[in-house]
C-alpha positions as CSV (number, residue, x, y, z in Angstrom):
1,X,-28.5,24.6,11.2
2,X,-28.1,27.5,8.5
3,X,-28.4,26.5,4.8
4,X,-25.8,27.1,2.2
5,X,-26.4,29.7,-0.7
6,X,-28.9,28.5,-3.3
7,X,-27.3,26.0,-5.6
8,X,-23.8,25.3,-3.1
9,X,-23.7,21.7,-1.9
10,X,-23.5,21.2,2.0
11,X,-20.7,19.7,3.5
12,X,-21.6,16.2,4.8
13,X,-24.1,15.8,2.1
14,X,-25.3,12.2,0.6
15,X,-26.1,10.7,-2.4
16,X,-26.8,7.6,-4.5
17,X,-24.3,7.7,-7.9
18,X,-26.7,5.7,-10.3
19,X,-23.7,5.5,-12.8
20,X,-21.9,3.6,-10.4
21,X,-24.5,2.3,-7.9
22,X,-22.6,3.4,-4.5
23,X,-23.4,5.9,-1.8
24,X,-21.4,9.3,-2.1
25,X,-21.0,11.8,0.3
26,X,-19.5,15.6,-0.2
27,X,-16.5,16.8,1.4
28,X,-13.7,19.9,0.2
29,X,-15.0,20.2,-3.2
30,X,-15.3,16.4,-4.1
31,X,-17.9,13.6,-3.9
32,X,-16.6,10.7,-1.7
33,X,-17.2,6.9,-1.9
34,X,-18.9,5.9,1.3
35,X,-17.9,2.3,2.6
36,X,-21.0,0.4,3.1
37,X,-19.6,-3.1,3.8
38,X,-17.3,-4.5,6.4
39,X,-15.2,-7.4,5.4
40,X,-15.5,-10.4,7.8
41,X,-13.3,-12.9,7.0
42,X,-11.3,-13.6,10.5
43,X,-10.4,-17.4,11.6
44,X,-12.9,-18.9,14.0
45,X,-10.4,-18.7,16.7
46,X,-10.2,-15.0,16.3
47,X,-12.4,-12.6,19.2
48,X,-12.9,-9.9,16.3
49,X,-13.6,-10.9,13.0
50,X,-12.4,-8.4,10.4
51,X,-10.4,-7.2,7.5
52,X,-7.5,-9.6,6.4
53,X,-4.1,-8.6,5.7
54,X,-2.1,-10.6,3.1
55,X,1.8,-10.8,2.9
56,X,3.3,-12.4,0.1
57,X,6.9,-12.8,-1.1
58,X,10.2,-11.5,0.0
59,X,13.9,-12.6,0.9
60,X,15.4,-14.7,4.1
61,X,18.3,-14.6,2.5
62,X,16.6,-16.2,-0.7
63,X,13.9,-15.5,-2.6
64,X,10.7,-16.3,-0.9
65,X,7.0,-17.6,-2.5
66,X,5.1,-17.7,0.9
67,X,2.0,-16.1,1.2
68,X,0.7,-15.9,4.5
69,X,-2.4,-13.8,6.5
70,X,-3.6,-12.1,9.7
71,X,-6.8,-10.6,10.8
72,X,-6.1,-6.9,11.2
73,X,-9.2,-6.2,13.6
74,X,-7.4,-8.4,16.1
75,X,-4.0,-9.1,17.4
76,X,-2.1,-12.5,17.0
77,X,0.2,-14.6,14.6
78,X,0.2,-15.0,11.0
79,X,-1.3,-18.0,9.0
80,X,0.2,-19.5,6.2
81,X,-2.1,-19.2,3.1
82,X,-0.4,-20.4,-0.2
83,X,2.3,-19.3,-2.6
84,X,3.3,-16.7,-5.3
85,X,3.7,-18.3,-8.7
86,X,7.4,-17.7,-8.4
87,X,9.5,-17.1,-5.5
88,X,10.5,-13.1,-5.6
89,X,11.3,-10.4,-3.5
90,X,11.2,-6.6,-3.8
91,X,7.8,-6.4,-5.1
92,X,4.5,-4.5,-4.5
93,X,0.9,-5.9,-3.9
94,X,-2.6,-3.9,-4.3
95,X,-6.0,-5.0,-3.8
96,X,-9.8,-5.2,-3.7
97,X,-12.3,-6.5,-1.1
98,X,-11.9,-9.8,-2.8
99,X,-8.3,-10.1,-4.8
100,X,-4.7,-9.4,-3.7
101,X,-2.4,-8.9,-6.8
102,X,1.2,-9.2,-6.8
103,X,3.4,-7.2,-8.8
104,X,6.9,-7.1,-10.2
105,X,10.1,-8.0,-8.2
106,X,13.6,-9.5,-8.6
107,X,13.5,-13.3,-9.2
108,X,16.4,-13.3,-9.7
109,X,16.6,-10.5,-12.3
110,X,14.0,-8.0,-12.7
111,X,10.6,-9.4,-13.3
112,X,7.1,-7.9,-15.0
113,X,5.0,-10.9,-13.5
114,X,1.6,-9.9,-12.2
115,X,-0.4,-12.8,-10.0
116,X,-3.4,-12.9,-7.7
117,X,-5.0,-14.9,-4.8
118,X,-8.8,-14.6,-4.1
119,X,-8.3,-13.2,-0.6
120,X,-11.1,-15.3,1.0
121,X,-9.6,-18.4,0.0
122,X,-5.9,-18.3,-0.3
123,X,-3.8,-20.8,-2.2
124,X,-1.2,-21.0,-5.1
125,X,-1.5,-17.6,-6.7
126,X,-2.9,-17.6,-10.5
127,X,-1.3,-15.6,-13.5
128,X,-2.8,-12.2,-13.7
129,X,-0.7,-10.5,-16.9
130,X,2.6,-8.7,-17.1
131,X,3.4,-4.9,-16.4
132,X,3.4,-3.3,-19.6
133,X,5.8,-0.3,-19.1
134,X,7.6,0.5,-21.5
135,X,11.0,0.8,-19.5
136,X,12.7,-2.5,-19.3
137,X,9.7,-4.3,-20.7
138,X,8.0,-3.4,-18.1
139,X,10.2,-5.4,-15.7
140,X,11.5,-3.9,-12.5
141,X,12.0,-4.1,-8.7
142,X,10.7,-2.0,-5.8
143,X,7.5,-0.1,-7.5
144,X,4.7,0.9,-5.3
145,X,1.2,-0.1,-5.3
146,X,-2.0,1.3,-4.9
147,X,-5.7,0.5,-5.3
148,X,-9.2,1.6,-5.0
149,X,-12.3,-1.2,-5.3
150,X,-11.7,-0.9,-9.3
151,X,-8.5,-0.2,-10.4
152,X,-4.6,-1.1,-9.0
153,X,-1.9,1.2,-10.1
154,X,1.8,0.3,-10.3
155,X,4.2,3.3,-9.8
156,X,8.3,3.9,-10.2
157,X,10.4,0.8,-9.5
158,X,14.2,0.1,-10.0
159,X,16.0,-2.1,-12.3
160,X,19.2,-3.7,-12.6
161,X,21.9,-2.6,-12.6
162,X,21.2,-0.5,-9.6
163,X,20.7,3.3,-10.3
164,X,18.1,2.8,-12.9
165,X,14.9,4.5,-12.0
166,X,11.3,4.8,-13.5
167,X,8.4,7.3,-13.2
168,X,6.3,5.0,-15.1
169,X,2.7,4.3,-13.5
170,X,0.6,1.4,-15.3
171,X,-2.6,0.0,-14.0
172,X,-4.6,-2.8,-14.2
173,X,-8.5,-3.5,-13.5
174,X,-8.5,-5.9,-10.3
175,X,-11.4,-7.5,-11.6
176,X,-10.2,-8.6,-14.7
177,X,-6.9,-10.5,-15.6
178,X,-4.8,-8.7,-18.3
179,X,-1.6,-6.9,-18.7
180,X,-1.1,-3.7,-17.1
181,X,-1.8,-0.4,-19.3
182,X,0.0,3.1,-18.9
183,X,-1.4,5.6,-16.8
184,X,0.9,8.6,-16.4
185,X,4.4,9.2,-14.8
186,X,5.3,10.1,-11.1
187,X,6.9,13.7,-10.6
188,X,10.4,12.0,-9.7
189,X,11.8,8.7,-11.1
190,X,12.0,6.5,-7.9
191,X,11.3,3.2,-6.2
192,X,11.0,2.1,-2.8
193,X,8.1,4.6,-2.3
194,X,5.4,4.2,0.5
195,X,2.0,4.1,-1.2
196,X,-1.7,4.1,0.1
197,X,-5.3,5.1,-1.3
198,X,-8.6,6.6,-0.5
199,X,-11.4,5.9,-3.1
200,X,-10.2,8.9,-5.3
201,X,-6.7,9.4,-4.8
202,X,-3.3,7.5,-5.0
203,X,-0.2,8.8,-3.0
204,X,3.2,7.7,-3.6
205,X,5.6,9.1,-0.7
206,X,9.4,9.4,-0.8
207,X,11.6,6.7,-2.2
208,X,14.8,6.1,-3.8
209,X,17.3,8.0,-4.8
210,X,16.5,9.3,-1.4
211,X,14.0,12.2,-1.4
212,X,11.2,13.0,0.7
213,X,8.6,13.8,-2.1
214,X,4.8,13.1,-1.7
215,X,2.8,13.1,-5.1
216,X,-0.6,11.9,-6.0
217,X,-2.8,10.9,-9.0
218,X,-6.7,10.9,-9.0
219,X,-7.0,7.0,-9.6
220,X,-10.3,6.7,-11.9
221,X,-8.6,9.0,-14.5
222,X,-5.2,8.7,-16.6
223,X,-2.4,11.6,-16.1
224,X,0.7,12.4,-14.6
225,X,1.1,12.7,-10.8
226,X,0.8,15.9,-9.2
227,X,3.0,17.3,-6.2
228,X,1.5,16.9,-2.9
229,X,3.9,17.9,-0.3
230,X,7.0,16.4,1.6
231,X,7.9,13.9,4.2
232,X,8.7,15.2,7.6
233,X,11.9,16.9,7.9
234,X,14.7,17.6,5.5
235,X,16.0,13.9,5.1
236,X,15.2,11.5,2.4
237,X,13.0,8.9,3.3
238,X,12.5,5.5,1.3
239,X,12.1,1.7,2.1
240,X,9.2,2.1,4.2
241,X,5.5,0.9,3.8
242,X,2.2,3.0,3.8
243,X,-1.4,2.3,4.6
244,X,-4.6,4.7,4.8
245,X,-8.1,5.2,6.0
246,X,-10.5,7.2,3.9
247,X,-9.0,10.1,5.2
248,X,-5.7,9.9,6.3
249,X,-2.4,8.3,4.9
250,X,0.4,7.0,7.1
251,X,3.6,5.9,6.3
252,X,6.7,4.5,8.5
253,X,9.8,2.6,8.8
254,X,12.0,5.0,7.0
255,X,15.4,4.7,6.0
256,X,17.6,8.0,5.2
257,X,20.2,6.0,5.1
258,X,20.1,5.9,8.7
259,X,17.2,3.6,9.7
260,X,14.5,5.3,11.8
261,X,11.7,4.5,13.9
262,X,9.3,7.5,12.8
263,X,5.5,7.7,11.6
264,X,4.5,10.2,9.3
265,X,0.7,11.3,8.3
266,X,-1.4,13.3,5.8
267,X,-4.5,13.8,5.2
268,X,-5.6,12.6,1.8
269,X,-8.2,14.8,0.6
270,X,-6.0,18.0,0.8
271,X,-2.2,18.7,-0.1
272,X,1.0,19.4,2.5
273,X,3.6,18.0,4.2
274,X,3.4,15.2,6.7
275,X,2.7,15.7,10.3
276,X,4.9,13.6,12.8
277,X,2.4,10.6,14.2
278,X,4.5,8.6,16.5
279,X,6.8,5.6,16.7
280,X,7.4,2.4,15.5
281,X,8.6,-0.4,18.2
282,X,12.2,0.0,17.0
283,X,14.1,1.5,14.2
284,X,12.6,0.0,11.1
285,X,13.1,-0.4,7.1
286,X,12.3,-2.8,4.4
287,X,9.0,-3.9,6.2
288,X,5.6,-3.8,4.5
289,X,2.6,-2.2,5.7
290,X,-1.2,-2.7,4.8
291,X,-4.1,-1.5,6.7
292,X,-8.4,-1.6,7.3
293,X,-9.6,1.8,7.7
294,X,-9.3,1.9,11.4
295,X,-5.5,0.4,11.8
296,X,-2.0,0.2,9.9
297,X,0.0,-2.8,10.3
298,X,3.6,-3.1,9.8
299,X,5.2,-6.5,9.6
300,X,8.8,-8.0,9.0
301,X,11.8,-6.3,7.8
302,X,15.3,-5.2,9.4
303,X,14.4,-4.0,13.1
304,X,16.4,-2.3,15.3
305,X,19.6,-2.3,13.0
306,X,20.9,-2.8,9.3
307,X,21.3,-6.7,9.1
308,X,18.8,-7.4,12.1
309,X,15.9,-9.7,10.2
310,X,12.6,-9.5,12.0
311,X,9.1,-11.5,11.9
312,X,7.4,-8.8,14.3
313,X,4.3,-7.2,13.5
314,X,3.2,-3.9,15.1
315,X,0.2,-1.6,14.5
316,X,-1.2,1.7,15.1
317,X,-5.1,3.0,15.3
318,X,-4.9,5.4,12.1
319,X,-7.1,8.2,13.6
320,X,-4.9,8.8,16.6
321,X,-1.7,9.9,17.1
322,X,0.9,7.8,19.2
323,X,3.3,4.7,19.2
324,X,3.0,1.5,17.6
325,X,1.6,-1.5,19.7
326,X,2.5,-5.1,19.4
327,X,0.5,-7.2,17.1
328,X,2.3,-10.4,16.7
329,X,4.5,-12.2,14.5
330,X,4.9,-13.6,11.0
331,X,5.6,-17.3,9.9
332,X,9.1,-16.4,8.9
333,X,11.6,-13.1,9.1
334,X,11.2,-11.6,5.5
335,X,12.2,-8.5,4.1
336,X,11.5,-6.9,0.6
337,X,8.0,-8.3,0.7
338,X,4.6,-6.6,0.0
339,X,1.3,-6.4,2.0
340,X,-2.1,-5.5,1.3
341,X,-5.5,-6.1,2.7
342,X,-9.5,-6.7,1.9
343,X,-10.4,-3.7,4.2
344,X,-8.0,-0.6,3.3
345,X,-8.9,3.1,3.2
346,X,-9.4,3.1,-0.9
347,X,-12.3,0.9,-0.9
């Protein structure tokens, strides 16, 4: 192996960051946090314990407060897990390895509520604080959430009357309760975006009003989003779910307004347009998505038609390309719900 020029950091170099107390590796001009633990929160009946996917809220047809979970590393049906502080749909979720946070939504009427559960135990959610974005006093529905192990971001969203869109991004420190703080703005005001993150970047893709814009932020800093690229094709894609490994972001379940079964992917550490990945098991919209570092899972939503609600869960392996495979079923058949996990690519 040849050595790089003096002073140049070789690709794949590893260091211990004494400020953050984390191992990091060097790739594509940046230092990235290495994952050094694997969540092991499966049930005793699981053959492969692993990261836990958590689903909260939604509609069916009235607002729901239900929280349920499944083990992403295995397959099988979801299990009831607790309740939100109130029944609401069109909310977003993000998480660290210990907490799942649910933000905003429609209850009815736009709300700025933020609440959380401890992922290892579930139960009734506790109050975290309020979203304090300036528009509509932080109350909104259909925002999108991303997180790394420290910060959770709430981006965009809509308000009643329909047609009011927001570009604002706020953030919270997941380990501490309290109101959100101003972060910056998306490049386009919108709701219903798919979103995902690695430890450094948060990515927001597509949304309503129909657009295929992908933009990104650096989670550890403050500032406005930057252009990343576009989703596949010329269609304006929204109402979909996203997940990620540390390197690859996945988006699927689009409404254009035609409902699609498409799955797109990006390489988070670069910029550029999304690439076709494969297909979900049916045309899908308003499903929620979450991921481990190896799998992305979609649940619920409208499947096979604009009014056909489903409790289906299906999944893909993030590092390969191909079609989704059936995973199991939710306990209900919600739409406009939110999902997160304790083992996603942002941790």
